[in-house]
LOFI-625611 format. One line per 5 residues: number of its first residue (from 1); their letters; for each residue x, y, z of C-alpha. Coordinates in steps of 0.2 Angstrom, whole numbers, plus 5000, padded with zeros to 4 digits. Layout:
// LOFI-625611
NUM> a> X/Y/Z; ...
This chain:
// LOFI-625611
1> xxxxx> 4915/4967/4876; 4932/4957/4874; 4936/4952/4857; 4935/4934/4851; 4954/4934/4849
6> xxxxx> 4956/4939/4867; 4944/4926/4872; 4955/4913/4863; 4970/4920/4871; 4962/4918/4888
11> xxxxx> 4958/4900/4884; 4975/4897/4877; 4968/4893/4860; 4973/4900/4843; 4988/4888/4841
16> xxxxx> 5000/4902/4837; 5018/4902/4843; 5021/4917/4855; 5037/4924/4862; 5038/4927/4880
21> xxxxx> 5051/4934/4892; 5057/4923/4906; 5063/4934/4920; 5074/4927/4934; 5082/4937/4947
26> xxxxx> 5093/4933/4962; 5096/4945/4975; 5112/4950/4984; 5110/4964/4997; 5097/4975/4988
31> xxxxx> 5104/4973/4970; 5095/4962/4957; 5104/4953/4943; 5092/4950/4928; 5093/4936/4915
36> xxxxx> 5081/4938/4900; 5077/4923/4889; 5066/4921/4874; 5055/4906/4874; 5043/4899/4861
41> xxxxx> 5027/4891/4868; 5011/4884/4862; 5014/4866/4857; 4999/4858/4848; 4987/4872/4853
46> xxxxx> 4990/4870/4872; 4999/4884/4881; 5013/4881/4892; 5014/4896/4904; 5031/4905/4904
51> xxxxx> 5032/4919/4917; 5034/4936/4909; 5024/4949/4899; 5006/4944/4894; 5005/4925/4895
56> xxxxx> 4989/4916/4889; 4979/4907/4903; 4968/4892/4900; 4954/4895/4912; 4937/4897/4905
61> xxxxx> 4932/4914/4910; 4915/4916/4918; 4906/4931/4925; 4906/4937/4943; 4891/4932/4952
66> xxxxx> 4886/4948/4961; 4873/4949/4975; 4868/4962/4988; 4880/4963/5003; 4871/4958/5019
71> xxxxx> 4878/4973/5029; 4875/4987/5016; 4862/4985/5002; 4870/4999/4992; 4885/4988/4989
76> xxxxx> 4886/4971/4979; 4897/4957/4985; 4905/4943/4975; 4918/4930/4973; 4928/4924/4958
81> xxxxx> 4938/4908/4956; 4956/4909/4950; 4970/4896/4949; 4982/4896/4964; 4996/4893/4951
86> xxxxx> 4993/4902/4935; 5006/4890/4927; 4994/4876/4932; 4977/4883/4927; 4968/4866/4929
91> xxxxx> 4975/4863/4946; 4970/4870/4964; 4959/4885/4964; 4957/4899/4976; 4943/4912/4978
96> xxxxx> 4945/4931/4977; 4933/4942/4987; 4926/4957/4979; 4914/4972/4983; 4906/4984/4971
101> xxxxx> 4898/5001/4973; 4887/5002/4957; 4888/5017/4945; 4875/5030/4951; 4869/5035/4933
106> xxxxx> 4860/5028/4918; 4867/5013/4909; 4870/5025/4894; 4881/5036/4904; 4890/5023/4914
111> xxxxx> 4909/5021/4910; 4911/5003/4916; 4921/4996/4931; 4935/5004/4940; 4946/4993/4950
116> xxxxx> 4955/5000/4965; 4969/4995/4977; 4973/5005/4993; 4990/4999/4996; 4999/4988/5009
121> xxxxx> 5004/4976/5002; 4991/4967/5012; 4978/4981/5012; 4960/4975/5010; 4952/4983/4994
126> xxxxx> 4935/4976/5000; 4936/4989/5015; 4940/5003/5003; 4929/5019/5001; 4919/5015/4985
131> xxxxx> 4906/5028/4989; 4918/5043/4990; 4928/5038/4974; 4911/5036/4965; 4906/5054/4971
136> xxxxx> 4923/5061/4965; 4920/5053/4948; 4902/5059/4946; 4895/5041/4949; 4900/5036/4931
141> xxxxx> 4909/5020/4936; 4905/5005/4946; 4919/5005/4959; 4926/4988/4963; 4938/4983/4977
146> xxxxx> 4945/4966/4979; 4955/4957/4992; 4971/4951/4983; 4975/4933/4986; 4981/4929/5003
151> xxxxx> 4973/4945/5010; 4957/4948/5019; 4944/4937/5013; 4953/4930/4998; 4961/4914/5006
156> xxxxx> 4971/4923/5019; 4987/4916/5025; 4985/4905/5041; 5001/4903/5050; 4994/4900/5068
161> xxxxx> 4982/4888/5074; 4970/4901/5081; 4968/4920/5082; 4971/4920/5100; 4988/4912/5098
166> xxxxx> 4993/4924/5084; 4988/4939/5094; 4998/4933/5109; 5013/4929/5098; 5013/4947/5091
171> xxxxx> 5007/4955/5107; 5022/4966/5111; 5032/4980/5104; 5049/4981/5096; 5062/4986/5109
176> xxxxx> 5066/5004/5110; 5085/5000/5108; 5087/4987/5095; 5106/4988/5098; 5104/4983/5116
181> xxxxx> 5113/4967/5120; 5102/4952/5115; 5088/4963/5107; 5092/4960/5089; 5095/4941/5092
186> xxxxx> 5078/4940/5101; 5069/4947/5086; 5078/4936/5074; 5073/4921/5085; 5055/4927/5085
191> xxxxx> 5054/4929/5066; 5062/4912/5064; 5048/4905/5074; 5035/4914/5063; 5043/4908/5048
196> xxxxx> 5043/4890/5053; 5025/4891/5057; 5021/4899/5041; 5031/4886/5031; 5022/4872/5040
201> xxxxx> 5004/4879/5040; 5003/4889/5024; 5018/4883/5014; 5007/4878/4999; 5001/4896/4997
206> xxxxx> 5016/4906/5000; 5025/4905/4983; 5009/4911/4974; 5006/4928/4982; 5017/4939/4971
211> xxxxx> 5012/4955/4963; 5013/4947/4946; 5001/4933/4952; 4988/4947/4958; 4991/4956/4941
216> xxxxx> 4985/4940/4932; 4970/4939/4944; 4966/4957/4940; 4966/4953/4921; 4954/4938/4924
221> xxxxx> 4943/4950/4934; 4943/4963/4920; 4937/4950/4908; 4924/4943/4920; 4917/4961/4921
226> xxxxx> 4916/4961/4902; 4928/4975/4900; 4940/4976/4885; 4952/4986/4895; 4956/4988/4913
231> xxxxx> 4952/5004/4922; 4961/5005/4938; 4966/5017/4952; 4981/5011/4963; 4986/5020/4978
236> xxxxx> 5004/5017/4986; 5008/4999/4984; 4993/4998/4973; 5004/5009/4961; 5016/4995/4960
241> xxxxx> 5002/4983/4956; 4996/4995/4943; 5014/4996/4935; 5015/4977/4935; 4999/4975/4926
246> xxxxx> 5003/4989/4914; 5019/4981/4908; 5013/4963/4908; 4997/4968/4898; 5001/4985/4889
251> xxxxx> 4987/4981/4876; 4974/4980/4889; 4977/4996/4898; 4962/5008/4899; 4961/5023/4911
256> xxxxx> 4974/5019/4924; 4981/5031/4937; 4995/5026/4949; 4995/5037/4965; 5008/5038/4978
261> xxxxx> 5021/5029/4967; 5033/5015/4971; 5049/5015/4961; 5047/4998/4952; 5065/4995/4949
266> xxxxx> 5070/4998/4967; 5055/4987/4973; 5061/4972/4962; 5079/4975/4970; 5072/4973/4987
271> xxxxx> 5065/4990/4990; 5054/4984/5004; 5069/4977/5013; 5080/4992/5015; 5080/5010/5019
276> xxxxx> 5093/5013/5006; 5090/5004/4990; 5104/5004/4977; 5093/5010/4962; 5098/5028/4958
281> xxxxx> 5100/5032/4977; 5081/5034/4979; 5078/5033/4998; 5060/5030/5001; 5059/5039/5018
286> xxxxx> 5069/5054/5012; 5054/5066/5014; 5047/5059/5030; 5057/5070/5042; 5054/5085/5030
291> xxxxx> 5035/5082/5033; 5037/5081/5052; 5047/5098/5051; 5032/5105/5041; 5020/5099/5055
296> xxxxx> 5031/5109/5068; 5032/5124/5057; 5014/5124/5052; 5009/5122/5070; 5019/5137/5075
301> xxxxx> 5011/5147/5061; 4993/5142/5065; 4995/5147/5083; 4987/5141/5099; 4969/5143/5093
306> xxxxx> 4972/5130/5079; 4987/5119/5086; 4987/5113/5104; 5006/5112/5104; 5008/5131/5100
311> xxxxx> 5008/5144/5114; 5000/5161/5115; 5016/5169/5119; 5028/5159/5109; 5047/5159/5112
316> xxxxx> 5059/5161/5098; 5055/5149/5083; 5057/5135/5080; 5051/5128/5096; 5038/5115/5093
321> xxxxx> 5050/5102/5087; 5062/5106/5101; 5048/5102/5114; 5043/5086/5105; 5061/5080/5106
326> xxxxx> 5063/5085/5124; 5047/5074/5127; 5054/5060/5118; 5070/5061/5129; 5059/5061/5144
331> xxxxx> 5047/5047/5139; 5063/5036/5135; 5067/5036/5153; 5050/5038/5161; 5036/5029/5151
336> xxxxx> 5018/5034/5154; 5005/5022/5161; 4989/5023/5152; 4976/5013/5162; 4961/5021/5154
341> xxxxx> 4965/5020/5136; 4955/5010/5124; 4969/4997/5125; 4977/5000/5142; 4996/4999/5142
346> xxxxx> 5012/5010/5143; 5017/5024/5131; 5035/5022/5127; 5047/5031/5116; 5043/5018/5103
351> xxxxx> 5024/5022/5104; 5028/5040/5102; 5039/5037/5087; 5025/5027/5079; 5013/5041/5082
356> xxxxx> 5024/5053/5073; 5026/5040/5059; 5007/5038/5057; 5005/5057/5058; 5015/5062/5043
361> xxxxx> 5004/5051/5032; 4989/5062/5033; 4990/5081/5037; 4971/5082/5040; 4974/5073/5056
366> xxxxx> 4988/5085/5062; 4976/5095/5074; 4971/5078/5083; 4989/5072/5084; 4995/5089/5091
371> xxxxx> 4981/5088/5104; 4987/5070/5109; 5005/5076/5111; 5000/5092/5121; 4990/5081/5133
376> xxxxx> 5005/5070/5136; 5018/5084/5137; 5008/5096/5147; 4998/5085/5158; 5007/5069/5158
381> xxxxx> 4992/5060/5151; 4997/5048/5136; 4979/5041/5134; 4976/5050/5117; 4993/5044/5111
386> xxxxx> 4989/5026/5115; 4972/5027/5107; 4979/5034/5091; 4993/5021/5090; 4985/5005/5098
391> xxxxx> 4968/5002/5091; 4956/4992/5100; 4950/4976/5091; 4933/4975/5100; 4924/4977/5084
396> xxxxx> 4933/4962/5076; 4926/4945/5079; 4938/4937/5092; 4939/4921/5083; 4945/4930/5067
401> xxxxx> 4963/4928/5063; 4969/4943/5053; 4986/4940/5046; 4991/4958/5041; 5009/4956/5044
406> xxxxx> 5011/4939/5036; 5002/4946/5020; 5014/4960/5019; 5029/4950/5021; 5022/4936/5009
411> xxxxx> 5020/4949/4995; 5035/4961/4998; 5048/4948/5003; 5042/4936/4989; 5043/4949/4976
416> xxxxx> 5061/4953/4982; 5067/4936/4978; 5080/4924/4987; 5093/4931/4999; 5106/4925/5009
421> xxxxx> 5105/4928/5028; 5120/4938/5035; 5117/4941/5053; 5131/4954/5055; 5126/4964/5040
426> xxxxx> 5108/4964/5044; 5111/4970/5062; 5121/4984/5056; 5108/4989/5043; 5094/4988/5056
431> xxxxx> 5104/4999/5068; 5108/5011/5054; 5089/5012/5049; 5084/5017/5067; 5098/5029/5069
436> xxxxx> 5096/5037/5052; 5077/5038/5051; 5069/5046/5066; 5053/5045/5057; 5051/5027/5050
441> xxxxx> 5066/5019/5058; 5056/5006/5067; 5046/5003/5051; 5062/4999/5042; 5067/4987/5056
446> xxxxx> 5051/4977/5055; 5053/4975/5036; 5071/4969/5038; 5068/4957/5052; 5053/4949/5045
451> xxxxx> 5060/4947/5027; 5077/4940/5034; 5068/4924/5039; 5053/4923/5028; 5051/4906/5020
456> xxxxx> 5041/4910/5004; 5049/4915/4987; 5037/4919/4973; 5036/4906/4960; 5033/4921/4948
461> xxxxx> 5041/4938/4950; 5039/4952/4937; 5056/4962/4938; 5054/4972/4922; 5055/4979/4909
466> xxxxx> 5045/4994/4916; 5044/5004/4899; 5030/4996/4890; 5021/5007/4877; 5002/5006/4882
471> xxxxx> 4987/5008/4871; 4980/5022/4883; 4989/5036/4892; 4993/5032/4911; 4991/5045/4924
476> xxxxx> 5005/5046/4936; 5002/5056/4952; 5014/5061/4966; 5015/5072/4981; 5030/5083/4982
481> xxxxx> 5032/5080/5000; 5026/5061/5002; 5033/5053/5017; 5033/5035/5010; 5033/5036/4991
486> xxxxx> 5044/5050/4985; 5040/5062/4971; 5057/5056/4964; 5049/5038/4962; 5034/5046/4953
491> xxxxx> 5046/5055/4941; 5055/5038/4937; 5039/5029/4933; 5034/5043/4922; 5051/5043/4913
496> xxxxx> 5049/5024/4910; 5032/5024/4903; 5032/5032/4886; 5013/5035/4885; 5011/5043/4902
501> xxxxx> 5007/5060/4910; 5013/5066/4927; 5004/5076/4940; 5014/5084/4954; 5005/5090/4969
506> xxxxx> 5014/5102/4981; 5006/5093/4996; 5011/5085/5012; 5006/5068/5016; 5004/5051/5007
511> xxxxx> 4994/5050/4990; 4984/5063/4982; 4970/5064/4994; 4981/5068/5009; 4976/5087/5006
516> xxxxx> 4961/5093/4996; 4965/5101/4980; 4953/5107/4967; 4966/5107/4954; 4970/5089/4957
521> xxxxx> 4952/5084/4958; 4949/5092/4941; 4964/5083/4933; 4958/5066/4940; 4940/5069/4935
526> xxxxx> 4945/5075/4917; 4956/5059/4915; 4943/5046/4922; 4927/5054/4917; 4930/5064/4901
531> xxxxx> 4944/5053/4895; 4956/5068/4894; 4973/5066/4901; 4983/5082/4904; 4990/5089/4888
536> xxxxx> 5007/5094/4896; 5019/5080/4901; 5020/5087/4918; 5005/5096/4927; 5008/5105/4944
541> xxxxx> 4994/5107/4957; 4993/5115/4974; 4982/5110/4989; 4969/5122/4994; 4971/5123/5013
546> xxxxx> 4985/5124/5025; 4987/5109/5037; 4980/5118/5052; 4965/5128/5043; 4953/5139/5051
551> xxxxx> 4936/5130/5050; 4928/5143/5038; 4942/5141/5026; 4941/5122/5023; 4938/5117/5005
556> xxxxx> 4928/5101/5005; 4934/5091/4990; 4922/5081/4979; 4929/5065/4987; 4924/5071/5004
561> xxxxx> 4909/5074/5015; 4908/5087/5029; 4900/5075/5041; 4908/5059/5035; 4924/5051/5029
566> xxxxx> 4934/5057/5014; 4943/5045/5002; 4959/5048/5012; 4950/5044/5028; 4946/5027/5020
571> xxxxx> 4963/5025/5014; 4970/5029/5031; 4959/5016/5039; 4965/5003/5026; 4984/5007/5030
576> xxxxx> 4980/5006/5049; 4972/4989/5047; 4987/4984/5036; 5000/4989/5048; 5011/4976/5056
581> xxxxx> 5004/4973/5073; 5020/4976/5082; 5021/4994/5084; 5033/5000/5071; 5026/4998/5054
586> xxx> 5015/5008/5042; 5014/5001/5025; 5014/5010/5008
């Protein structure tokens, strides 16, 4: 149970002067200039909130009121009220939506609540795979997902008057050639219209959607669950949320794992806005084409029986990548009509590039993606490609407006801080991103275009320091060949956190569940269940199966079911839902 002193801190009591860091940053290009100031607060026992590391809150904490979820009785659903502006805890409030999969063991053996975030930013944790994570951790935790503020069911951003108008506004793909006359200018005008609508209809909300604000929400949720310390597993962007919490509340860190790690220094400089952040020259897409090349190599090695793009009598290797490139050149000039896809339309070069970007995230899906490409390349049938890239929304309520792209921009652009629009420089960067990054270039384009006009700058940004000494050891997890969050970023996070351990997995794909690994499963289980972080500063693990395994060789991880979804399947669903609707964006 939280101590009485912590309770006083949360209520803003105690009357003790406390020093806080005020962090202010301005952005020019992708570089951040930081000013640090020391401020004394707590006058007459009432806390004045100064943004920085561990600031008291004056809200009276209450418990979350859980009830059985209407669509699945094995889960519990709940909401929790938090201040819109943590600097004004008695002002406007918003509601945070949560879902819990209770511990599957006795109270005596239960280890408390484990919060999760699947990434995005803008990914809905309420949709996350609690059952699979619970199984991996022996059912010892209650797995809790929550929709961060502005996301999903937690006061989502509403920029448009209706879902129909919103879908019509975004119902087109980025141009195949952003450098074509007028193409860049059209996209800027389009994003300017979005920005004006968001300022008009959601301006009150936009300044309060930063990662720092969510970290403060998470601390209130921890207390509401009667936990002295936060237990958390953050994937992808969730690793940035985890690092923010770790450094704002180092004395409340329990068992925290950050998985598929974002470089926090680069993020605060504008990591989400550029393919080439200035910090230590860490390029976050640097391994994406490496993963694509492995897809091609592994397909050839697996042969026709396991990969539809391979041939029974192969020519001189490598040949799969060459055939895909020839297909891209063809479809650039001759798009494929797909009248019988789930969402009828046209497969263009942009569609295929998006398919390849999606593919590098999850090697388990490579046989399906190879089949889709083979159908299009050999038979001229792009239906499977269209079905993989453009998902039908028939299972969604037609009246439900799901602002996935706006949530992404609100968080990432707001975290990046203010910037001055320079059309010529932005156009050059957009064109370079498309030219330099065959995999992910259109993704970079969407980030750059959206943030260039975004109207909301975070009222509170946490820009560091990122080197807090925590009361508990943090587990940092990185794939050696992650297409979106590089292993170099995991190493940087590990080097910054004095009390951390690093697990490097020699896997392809995004986050630790991208390829099953007994070694990685055991390290994670020992950490969360047994409370034993790895003894060595760096631990190395390998995956158990190749990307195109024979059926009888497949290792079924603790987090998977042979006839159901794995944790990575659940994560992939979240990433897909979080993707900006214009074909061309996959989040972190």
